[in-house]
C-alpha positions in Angstrom: 149.6 159.0 133.9 150.1 155.3 134.7 148.5 153.2 132.0 149.8 150.0 133.7 147.3 150.7 136.5 144.4 149.8 134.1 143.6 146.2 134.9 141.2 143.5 133.5 141.3 141.5 130.3 141.3 143.8 127.3 140.7 141.1 124.8 137.1 140.8 125.8 136.2 144.4 125.1 135.1 143.9 121.5 132.8 141.1 122.4 131.1 142.2 125.7 127.4 142.7 124.9 128.4 145.4 122.4 126.7 144.1 119.3 126.3 147.4 117.5 122.9 146.5 116.3 121.5 145.3 119.6 117.9 146.5 119.9 117.3 146.1 123.6 116.9 149.7 124.7 114.9 149.0 127.9 117.5 150.7 130.1 118.0 153.7 127.8 116.5 157.0 129.0 114.8 159.8 127.2 116.9 163.0 126.7 114.5 165.9 127.2 116.3 169.2 127.8 114.4 172.5 127.9 117.4 174.2 126.2 117.4 176.9 128.7 120.3 179.4 128.5 120.5 179.4 132.3 124.1 178.3 133.1 123.2 175.9 135.8 126.4 174.0 136.7 127.6 173.2 133.2 127.3 176.7 131.6 130.4 178.4 130.3 129.1 181.9 129.5 131.5 183.4 131.9 134.4 181.8 130.1 133.8 184.1 127.1 135.2 187.7 127.0 132.3 189.9 126.0 131.8 191.5 123.6 133.9 189.6 121.1 136.9 191.8 120.1 136.5 194.1 123.1 140.3 194.4 123.3 140.9 194.4 119.6 141.6 191.7 117.0 142.7 188.2 117.2 146.2 188.2 115.7 148.5 185.6 114.3 152.1 185.1 115.5 154.0 182.2 114.0 151.9 179.1 114.8 149.6 180.7 117.4 146.6 183.0 117.6 146.6 185.7 120.3 144.0 187.9 121.8 144.7 190.7 124.4 148.2 189.4 124.9 147.3 185.7 125.5 147.0 182.7 123.2 143.4 181.9 122.3 141.6 178.8 120.9 138.3 179.0 119.1 135.8 176.2 119.7 132.9 176.5 117.3 130.3 175.2 114.9 129.0 176.0 111.4 125.9 177.6 110.1 125.1 177.4 106.4 123.0 179.0 103.7 120.1 181.2 104.7 120.2 179.9 108.3 123.1 182.4 108.7 120.4 185.0 108.6 117.6 183.8 110.8 114.7 185.7 112.2 115.5 187.7 115.4 114.0 185.2 117.8 116.2 182.4 116.6 119.3 184.7 116.4 118.7 185.6 120.1 118.2 181.9 121.0 121.4 180.8 119.4 123.5 183.7 120.9 122.2 182.7 124.4 122.6 178.9 123.9 126.0 178.5 122.2 128.1 180.1 125.0 126.6 177.7 127.6 128.4 174.9 125.8 131.7 176.8 125.4 131.1 177.8 121.8 133.0 181.0 121.2 133.0 181.1 117.4 130.7 180.4 114.4 131.7 179.8 110.8 129.1 181.5 108.7 129.3 179.3 105.6 127.6 179.6 102.2 125.6 182.6 103.4 125.8 184.0 99.9 125.6 180.7 97.9 122.5 181.9 96.2 119.1 183.6 96.8 116.3 182.2 98.8 117.1 179.2 100.9 120.7 179.2 99.5 121.6 182.5 101.1 121.2 186.2 100.9 122.2 187.0 97.4 120.0 189.5 95.6 117.6 188.2 93.0 119.8 189.4 90.0 123.4 189.2 91.2 125.8 187.2 93.3 127.8 190.4 94.3 124.7 192.2 95.7 122.8 191.3 98.9 119.1 191.0 99.5 118.5 193.9 102.0 116.2 192.0 104.3 118.4 188.9 104.4 121.5 191.0 105.0 119.7 192.8 107.9 118.9 189.5 109.5 122.5 188.4 109.2 123.6 191.7 110.6 121.5 191.1 113.7 122.8 187.6 114.1 126.4 188.7 113.9 125.7 191.5 116.4 124.1 189.1 118.9 127.0 186.7 118.6 129.4 189.6 119.2 127.5 190.6 122.3 127.7 187.0 123.6 131.5 186.8 123.0 131.3 184.8 119.8 133.6 185.5 116.9 132.6 184.8 113.3 134.4 183.4 110.2 133.1 184.5 106.9 133.0 181.7 104.2 130.9 183.1 101.4 129.8 180.1 99.4 130.3 176.4 98.6 133.2 177.2 96.3 131.8 177.5 92.8 130.3 180.9 92.0 126.6 181.0 91.3 126.3 183.9 88.8 123.1 185.9 88.3 121.8 187.6 85.1 123.3 190.9 86.2 126.7 189.4 86.5 127.1 189.3 82.7 128.6 192.8 83.1 131.5 191.2 85.0 131.8 187.9 83.1 130.5 188.4 79.6 131.1 184.7 78.8 129.4 183.3 81.8 126.8 181.4 79.7 129.6 179.3 78.4 129.3 177.6 81.8 125.5 177.1 81.4 122.3 178.9 80.5 119.7 180.6 82.5 116.9 178.7 80.9 114.6 177.7 83.7 117.2 178.8 86.3 118.1 181.9 88.1 121.8 181.1 88.4 124.7 179.7 86.3 127.2 177.8 88.4 130.9 177.9 87.4 132.8 174.6 87.2 135.0 173.7 90.2 138.6 174.9 89.8 137.5 177.7 87.4 138.2 180.7 89.6 141.9 180.3 89.8 142.1 180.5 85.9 139.9 183.6 85.5 140.7 187.1 86.7 137.1 188.0 85.7 135.7 185.4 88.1 138.2 186.5 90.7 137.0 190.0 90.4 133.4 188.8 91.1 134.4 186.9 94.1 136.4 189.9 95.5 133.6 192.3 94.8 131.2 190.0 96.6 133.3 190.1 99.8 134.3 193.7 99.6 130.6 194.7 99.3 130.0 193.0 102.6 133.2 194.4 104.3 132.2 197.9 103.4 128.6 197.5 104.6 127.9 199.1 108.0 126.1 196.8 110.4 123.4 198.9 112.0 123.4 196.8 115.1 127.1 197.1 115.8 127.8 200.5 114.3 130.8 199.1 112.5 131.5 197.9 109.0 132.4 194.2 108.7 135.9 195.3 107.8 136.2 197.3 111.0 134.6 194.8 113.4 137.1 192.7 115.4 134.5 190.1 115.9 135.1 189.1 112.3 138.1 186.9 113.1 138.6 185.2 109.7 137.8 185.5 106.1 138.1 182.4 104.0 139.1 183.1 100.4 137.3 180.1 98.8 135.8 176.9 100.2 137.1 173.5 99.0 138.6 174.7 95.7 142.0 174.3 94.1 143.3 174.6 90.5 145.2 171.3 91.4 142.0 169.2 92.0 140.9 166.4 89.8 138.5 168.9 88.4 141.3 171.1 87.1 140.6 170.5 83.4 136.8 170.9 83.6 136.7 174.7 83.2 138.9 174.6 80.2 136.6 172.1 78.6 133.5 174.2 79.4 134.6 177.6 78.2 136.3 178.5 74.8 137.1 181.9 76.2 138.9 180.5 79.2 140.8 178.0 76.9 142.0 180.9 74.7 143.0 183.1 77.7 144.7 180.4 79.7 146.5 179.0 76.7 147.9 182.4 75.9 149.1 182.9 79.5 150.7 179.4 79.6 152.5 180.0 76.3 153.8 183.3 77.5 155.1 181.5 80.7 156.7 178.8 78.6 158.4 181.4 76.3 159.9 182.9 79.5 161.1 179.5 80.5 162.3 178.0 77.2 162.4 180.8 74.7 161.4 179.0 71.5 159.2 176.1 70.5 162.2 174.1 69.4 163.7 174.3 72.8 160.3 173.5 74.4 160.0 170.4 72.1 163.5 169.4 73.1 162.6 169.6 76.8 159.2 168.0 76.6 159.6 165.5 73.8 157.5 165.1 70.7 154.9 162.8 72.3 154.1 165.4 75.0 152.0 167.5 72.5 148.4 166.9 71.6 148.0 163.9 73.9 144.9 164.6 76.0 142.1 163.6 73.6 140.8 161.0 76.2 140.4 163.9 78.6 138.3 165.9 76.1 140.9 167.9 74.4 141.3 166.8 70.7 144.5 167.5 68.9 144.8 171.1 67.7 148.4 171.2 66.5 149.8 172.5 69.8 152.6 175.0 69.1 154.2 177.7 71.2 153.9 180.2 68.3 150.2 179.5 68.0 149.5 180.2 71.7 147.4 177.1 71.9 149.1 174.9 74.5 147.0 174.3 77.5 148.2 173.5 81.1 146.5 170.1 81.3 146.8 167.6 84.2 145.3 166.5 87.5 146.6 164.7 90.6 146.6 161.4 88.9 149.0 162.6 86.2 151.1 164.4 88.8 151.4 161.4 91.1 155.1 160.2 91.2 154.0 156.7 90.4 152.6 158.0 87.1 155.4 160.5 86.4 157.8 157.6 86.6 155.5 155.1 84.9 152.7 155.6 82.4 153.3 159.3 82.1 157.1 159.3 81.9 156.9 160.3 78.2 155.5 163.7 79.1 156.9 164.1 82.6 158.4 167.5 82.0 155.2 168.9 80.5 153.2 167.7 83.5 155.7 169.2 86.0 155.8 172.5 84.1 152.0 172.5 84.1 151.9 171.9 87.9 154.3 174.8 88.6 152.3 177.1 86.3 149.0 176.2 87.9 150.4 176.6 91.4 151.5 180.1 90.3 148.0 181.0 89.1 146.5 179.9 92.5 149.1 182.0 94.4 148.4 185.0 92.2 144.6 184.7 92.9 145.2 184.5 96.6 147.5 187.5 96.6 145.0 189.5 94.7 142.2 188.6 97.1 144.2 189.4 100.2 145.3 192.7 98.8 141.6 193.6 98.1 140.6 192.7 101.6 143.4 195.0 103.0 142.4 197.8 100.7 138.8 197.4 102.0 140.1 198.1 105.5 140.0 194.5 106.9 143.1 193.8 109.0 142.1 190.4 110.4 143.2 186.9 109.5 142.7 185.5 106.0 142.9 181.8 105.0 143.2 180.3 101.6 141.2 177.1 101.1 140.7 173.9 103.0 141.0 170.7 100.9 143.8 168.5 99.8 144.8 168.2 96.1 145.6 164.5 95.6 148.9 163.5 97.2 152.6 164.1 96.9 153.5 166.9 94.5 150.1 168.5 93.9 149.1 168.1 97.5 152.1 170.0 98.8 152.0 172.7 96.2 148.4 173.2 97.2 149.2 173.3 100.9 152.0 175.8 100.3 149.7 178.1 98.5 147.5 178.1 101.6 150.6 178.5 103.8 151.5 181.7 102.0 148.2 183.2 103.0 148.2 182.4 106.7 146.3 180.0 108.9 146.1 176.4 107.5 142.5 175.1 107.4 141.4 171.7 106.5 138.2 169.5 106.4 137.7 165.9 107.3 134.8 163.6 108.3 134.5 160.1 109.7 132.1 157.2 109.4 128.5 157.1 108.3 127.2 156.6 104.8 124.1 155.6 103.0 120.8 155.1 104.9 118.9 153.6 102.0 117.2 150.3 102.5 119.6 147.5 102.3 122.7 149.8 102.1 125.5 149.5 104.5 127.6 152.2 106.1 130.9 152.6 108.0 130.1 152.1 111.7 133.7 151.6 112.8 135.3 153.7 115.6 138.4 155.9 115.4 139.4 154.5 118.8 140.6 151.2 117.2 143.7 152.8 115.7 145.7 155.8 117.0 145.8 158.8 114.8 143.2 157.4 112.4 140.2 159.0 110.7 139.7 162.7 111.3 142.8 163.0 113.4 145.1 162.0 110.5 144.5 165.4 108.9 147.1 166.6 111.4 149.7 165.5 109.0 148.7 168.6 107.0 149.5 171.0 109.8 152.3 173.5 109.1 155.0 174.0 111.7 154.8 177.8 111.7 151.1 178.5 111.1 148.0 178.1 113.2 145.9 175.2 112.3 142.1 175.1 111.8 139.6 172.3 111.2 136.6 174.2 109.9 134.5 171.1 109.0 134.5 167.8 110.8 132.1 165.5 112.5 131.0 161.9 112.6 128.6 161.4 109.8 125.1 159.9 110.4 124.3 157.1 111.1 127.6 156.5 112.9 126.8 155.9 116.5 130.2 156.9 118.0 129.8 160.6 117.7 131.0 161.3 121.2 134.5 160.1 120.4 134.9 162.9 117.9 135.0 165.9 120.3 136.8 163.7 122.8 139.6 162.6 120.5 140.1 165.9 118.7 139.8 167.9 121.9 142.6 165.9 123.5 144.9 165.0 120.7 144.2 167.8 118.1 143.5 170.9 120.2 145.7 169.7 123.0 148.7 167.6 122.1 149.0 168.8 118.5 148.3 172.5 119.4 145.6 173.1 116.9 143.9 176.4 117.2 140.4 176.6 115.7 137.5 174.1 115.5 134.2 174.3 113.7 132.1 171.2 114.0 130.0 170.9 110.8 126.3 171.3 110.5 124.0 173.2 108.2 121.6 174.5 110.8 120.1 174.2 114.3 117.2 175.5 116.3 119.2 177.1 119.1 119.0 174.0 121.2 119.6 170.2 121.1 118.3 168.3 118.1 115.0 166.6 118.8 115.9 163.4 116.9 118.9 161.6 115.6 119.5 161.9 111.9 117.6 165.1 111.4 120.6 165.9 109.1 123.6 163.9 107.9 125.8 166.2 109.9 124.4 167.1 113.3 126.4 169.1 115.7 123.6 169.5 118.3 122.8 165.8 118.6 123.2 165.0 122.3 126.0 162.4 121.9 128.0 165.2 120.3 127.1 168.6 121.8 126.4 166.8 125.1 130.1 166.3 125.8 131.0 169.9 125.2 130.7 171.0 128.9 133.6 168.7 129.6 135.7 168.9 126.3 135.2 172.7 125.8 136.5 173.2 129.4 139.5 171.1 128.7 140.3 172.8 125.4 139.7 176.5 126.4 141.6 176.0 129.7 144.5 174.3 127.9 144.5 171.3 130.1 146.3 169.0 127.6 149.8 170.3 127.0 151.1 170.7 123.5 153.9 168.3 122.7 157.4 169.8 122.6 158.6 166.8 120.7 158.2 167.3 116.9 157.7 164.8 114.1 158.5 166.9 111.1 157.7 166.3 107.4 160.2 168.3 105.4 159.1 169.9 102.1 161.3 172.0 99.9 159.0 173.7 97.4 161.5 174.3 94.6 162.4 170.6 94.7 158.8 169.7 93.9 159.3 171.0 90.4 161.8 168.1 90.0 159.4 165.6 91.5 161.6 165.4 94.6 160.0 164.8 98.0 161.8 163.2 100.9 159.0 160.8 101.9 156.0 159.0 100.5 152.5 160.1 101.5 149.2 158.3 101.0 145.7 159.7 100.8 142.6 157.6 100.9 139.4 159.5 100.2 135.7 158.6 99.9 134.0 161.9 99.3 134.3 164.0 102.6 135.9 161.1 104.5 139.7 161.1 104.2 142.7 159.5 105.8 146.3 160.4 105.5 149.6 158.6 106.2 153.3 158.7 105.2 156.1 156.2 105.2 158.3 158.3 107.6 155.8 159.8 110.0 152.8 157.6 110.4 149.3 158.8 111.4 149.9 157.0 114.7 152.5 159.6 115.5 149.7 162.1 116.0 149.0 160.3 119.3 152.6 161.0 120.5 154.3 164.1 119.1 153.4 167.3 117.3 153.3 166.4 113.6 153.7 169.2 111.1 155.0 170.0 107.6 158.0 172.2 107.6 158.6 174.2 104.4 162.4 174.4 104.2 164.9 176.6 102.4 166.9 173.6 101.1 166.1 170.0 100.3 166.1 167.7 103.4 165.1 164.0 103.7 162.5 163.5 106.3 163.7 161.2 109.1 161.6 158.3 110.2 159.8 158.9 113.5 160.3 156.0 115.9 157.2 155.2 118.0 158.7 152.3 119.9 159.8 154.4 123.0 156.2 155.4 123.5 154.7 151.9 123.4 154.4 150.3 126.8 152.0 147.9 128.5 149.9 147.8 125.4 149.4 151.6 125.3 150.7 154.3 123.0 151.5 157.2 125.3 152.0 160.8 124.3 155.4 162.5 124.8 153.8 164.6 127.5 152.7 161.6 129.4 149.1 163.0 129.7 147.4 160.9 127.1 147.5 157.1 126.6 145.8 155.1 123.8 144.9 151.4 123.9 144.4 150.4 120.3 142.3 147.5 119.0 143.4 147.1 115.3 141.8 143.7 114.9 138.2 144.9 115.5 136.0 147.7 114.3 134.6 148.3 117.8 137.4 148.5 120.3 140.1 150.7 121.8 140.0 153.5 124.4 142.2 156.4 125.5 142.9 158.1 128.8 143.4 161.7 129.8 145.4 162.6 132.9 145.8 166.4 133.4 145.5 168.6 136.4 142.1 169.9 135.2 140.6 166.9 133.4 140.7 163.1 134.0 138.8 161.0 131.5 138.5 157.5 130.0 136.9 157.3 126.5 136.0 154.2 124.6 135.5 150.5 125.1 137.0 150.2 128.6 134.5 148.2 130.6 136.1 146.8 133.7 139.3 148.8 133.4 140.5 150.3 136.7 142.0 153.6 135.5 144.0 155.5 138.0 144.9 159.1 137.5 146.6 160.3 140.6 143.8 161.4 143.0 141.0 160.1 140.6 140.2 156.5 139.8 137.5 155.7 137.2 136.2 152.2 136.6 133.7 152.1 133.7 131.0 149.4 134.0 129.5 150.0 130.6 130.9 148.5 127.3 131.4 152.0 125.7 131.4 155.4 127.3 133.1 158.8 127.5 133.5 159.6 131.2 135.0 162.9 132.3 135.9 164.4 135.7 136.8 168.1 135.2 137.2 171.2 137.2 134.2 173.5 136.7 136.0 176.8 136.8 138.4 178.3 134.1 141.2 178.8 136.6 141.0 175.7 138.8 142.3 172.2 138.8 140.7 169.1 140.2 142.9 169.6 143.2 141.9 173.2 143.8 138.3 173.3 142.6 135.3 173.0 145.0 133.1 171.9 142.1 133.9 169.0 139.8 131.7 168.3 136.8 131.2 164.6 135.9 130.0 163.9 132.4 129.1 160.4 131.1 127.9 159.8 127.6 127.7 156.9 125.2 125.4 156.4 122.2 122.1 158.0 121.3 119.1 156.6 119.3 115.6 157.6 118.5 112.8 155.8 120.0 112.3 152.7 117.9 115.5 153.2 115.9 116.9 149.8 114.7 120.0 148.6 113.0 120.9 145.2 111.6 122.8 142.8 113.9 126.1 143.9 112.4 125.3 147.5 113.2 126.1 148.7 109.7 122.7 149.1 108.1 119.9 151.3 109.4 116.5 149.4 109.4 114.3 152.0 111.1 115.1 155.7 111.8 112.6 155.7 114.7 111.1 158.9 116.1 111.4 161.3 119.0 112.2 161.4 121.8 115.9 160.6 121.7 117.1 157.9 124.0 120.6 158.0 125.6 122.5 154.8 126.4 123.1 154.7 130.2 126.6 154.9 131.5 127.6 153.3 134.7 130.9 153.8 136.5 132.6 153.7 139.9 134.6 156.8 140.7 136.9 157.5 143.6 138.4 160.9 144.3 141.0 161.4 147.0 140.4 165.1 147.9 140.0 167.1 151.2 136.5 168.1 152.2 133.1 166.6 152.4 131.8 165.7 148.9 128.2 165.8 147.8 127.1 164.1 144.5 124.3 166.0 142.9 122.6 164.7 139.7 122.0 167.5 137.2 119.1 167.6 134.8 119.6 167.6 131.1 120.2 171.4 131.1 122.8 171.1 133.7 120.6 172.4 136.5 120.7 170.9 140.0 118.1 168.3 141.0 117.0 168.1 144.7 118.2 164.7 145.7 122.0 164.1 146.3 123.3 160.6 145.7 125.1 158.6 148.4 128.9 158.4 148.6 130.3 155.5 150.6 133.9 155.6 151.9 134.9 158.1 149.2 133.5 156.0 146.4 130.6 157.1 144.2 128.7 155.3 141.6 127.1 157.0 138.6 124.4 155.1 136.8 122.5 156.5 133.9 119.8 153.8 134.0 119.1 154.8 137.6 119.8 158.6 137.5 118.5 159.3 134.0 121.2 161.9 133.3 124.6 162.3 131.8 125.6 165.1 134.2 126.6 165.2 137.8 128.1 167.8 140.1 130.6 166.7 142.8 130.6 169.5 145.3 133.1 169.8 148.2 132.3 171.4 151.5 135.2 172.2 153.7 135.5 169.8 156.6 133.7 171.1 159.6 131.6 173.6 157.7 127.8 173.5 157.2 125.5 174.5 154.4 
């Protein structure tokens, strides 16, 4: 790549006719696909090996996943609640539609979060399944398998929802709430790691499914290689800010956990006198403000609780306001980490005893920062693949409320990408929930950025774009849900990005930017760098003082759990900054940042199979060897990619051109600042037209054929003059084009 070949004045990009709230949609065109499974020119059905697991299981080796002797990446989406068990017609439709867009895996999430709309639990118990609902899910899984689609099983939201029949397993369940007027009692967050009884319920819930024989596949779920992953628990940790809540809620848990903690302390200190000498007098009976009145804590009374949360465990507090009970807090942290590891070990053993030999992952959220965060990450590392969640943008759509309508493009490695600082050096990495949140308008940048930098440069392995449900086709309106994976500005870019990801166009960086973590040293509050976590519900950003989030745009960033303490060296970005770009160590990706504006920045992809410019690049002449792209729209994602799985732009006879920007409903309106939704509008969805000039130096006679919204050919080719072609969404009313090459001298 040669970033210096991009000309024009960058400083005007943030001000060119790009007022986010601009309401003139006269040139925007209606997006009206028929959602046909017919491949047309964009379909990727033949990229998927069918049936899923035909050659056995996906396996893990070090930091990669392998299938049939080759590395594999999974590019998928979520389904949630009872929509994991649809009627047969919708199951068929999804299994036909998803592969067209390169989707080769689905995370079945919260399928047993409750009965009715919440999932396929039986009426009385969370460990038993409603027969009709289970049969529908069996059918959906079987159809996915036939289509070459793997599944991940993620049972519920995270907190168990116990039914009346579950009292036999958890006699004290009504300490968490009553059944008065309800059919379920929900356990507090963080409860399961404390309680072997709750763990037994969660294990029984999954084992009952694993031992169930799917009549449509002839295999139990444990036997079926199409079940690629089992997730132990969603978004839970004993090290969360909720860590004390279960102990406040349940007297039984308080008694049980205090006894276990005191036994652990006796093994560490021996006597109460030695414990008092290590902790200090003020460390006892000091959590009244957190809901734990003084009880005369004493080791011989078995009444000392492991109390704390990420605020207490933050080094700033351990060395400041909480210094007087520093050792108690550190001991608590180590003990709770041990409970979490114990639960994970029990769960994995039960899965193996049930006959499941596939991959298991722990959980997928961070626990504060610094010490608690890395203990939590290490507990996941012990299980296997590292999984995380992150979101970007969006917010409230209430009248008068404002939301975050910034773009990730403005700052390299920002937003969702910054979760890469939680990757582990010797484990595969998964992002099982991520998306731009409604009403953010920049959704197309998400798959583009993560596809290139995450699933390319960083070497991530598994992606599940988040949504709750879909109809087996594109959404018919923007904002039908807060998280919408089938909105056209998101799913519409998949024919380009999924090709790039599954073909492995973007090389993984050989250059490493490590974060060294020695787990035993965490017990002494010793960490060789300072990390920072900023969170607003699902939206999180991460950074450190030694390896910045910007390094994600340059080198492979990963946590290395070491066998001895090592200081983390600072990673120097200066060698990769040139001509205003931050260029990857591979030379295939370049990022032009715009830190002084919320709407600016772009990046370039230059690989043998894919050439692309994404972002606010109007007027930039971007040269990628044989391809030159000059965007003539303020914001766009423009891709030129080889159509086939085994071709490059140089060798392919069919090049797919994809050009997308924003999408709005008819009549949808924002304020002038673009950060407050005034009117949601109504169908049909309108796409912002993208215009660009593209030159491709390639032998043969090219024909430029507009494709319809399903990727099927239209009858009228567009002119190409002197090897230069112009795409224009306002004129052509489509985001898809096929550039077909006929050998010189041949006829068709």
